[in-house]
N, C-alpha and C positions, 0 to 999 in steps of 0.2 A: 808680808806673810811670815808667820812664825813656824819654827821647826817643831814638829810634834814627834815625840818618841813613844812608841807603843809598847816596846819590850816584846813580850810574847805575842804572836799574831792573834788578833782579836777582830775577826772579820766584821761582826755587827758594828763595833765601835768605829772601825775604819770607814765602812760604808756610810755610817751616820755623819762622820766628820766631813768626808769628801762631798756628801750631798748638801752640806751647808753652803757651798760656794759654786757647785756645778750640778747640772742635771745629768744623772746617770741613766743610760739607755741600755736595753738588752744588747749584750755583746761587748759592752765596755770592759776594759781591763784596767785594774789598778795595780801598777807595778810598784812593789814596796821596797825593793832594794836587794841586798845580798845576804846569804846565810852566814852564820858564824864561821870563822876560819878563812874568810875571803877578804882580800884587801888589807885592812888594818890588822886582822888576825893572822896574816901570813908572816912568816919570818924568812927573808926580810919583808917589810911592808911594801905593798905595791899599790899604786894609784893609777887612775886613768890619766892619759896625757893627750895633748892636742894631736889630732890625726888618728887616734885610736877609734875603733868602731865597736859599738855595742849592738848585738843582735839577739835580743830576747825573743823566744818563740814558744809556741804551744803546739804539740803534735796534732796534726789533722786540723789545725786552725790557721796557722801562719806565723810569720815573723814580723818584727818591727826592727828597723835599722836606724840607729842614731850615730852620727859622726860627732866626735868630741872636738870642740874648738876652745881656744883660749878665751876667757872672759875679758872683754874690753870694757873698762869703766865708761859709763855713759855720762854725757855732759849733764843730763837731767834724768833722774830715775823717779817716776811718779810713784806715789804710795800705792801699795797693793791692797790696803785695807778697804773693804767694801767693793773691790773689783770683782766682776763676774766674767 
């Protein structure tokens, strides 16, 4: 899978891109990252570390919780091209 940089938010382009490799259903959320001035834009720069917790949420909808873990190299990593 390749990294796509959209620059300014462009919802129709983003939805079109994501729809190429997954079916979007009503209620799906596309989490796009952080605004300017966060992480790399901070002085000093700050990054997520193993054991950090990310909890994005939307008022009156709910939250999602992700635990940050260190990436372990896999003995075999299949190609993501064409994967659904």
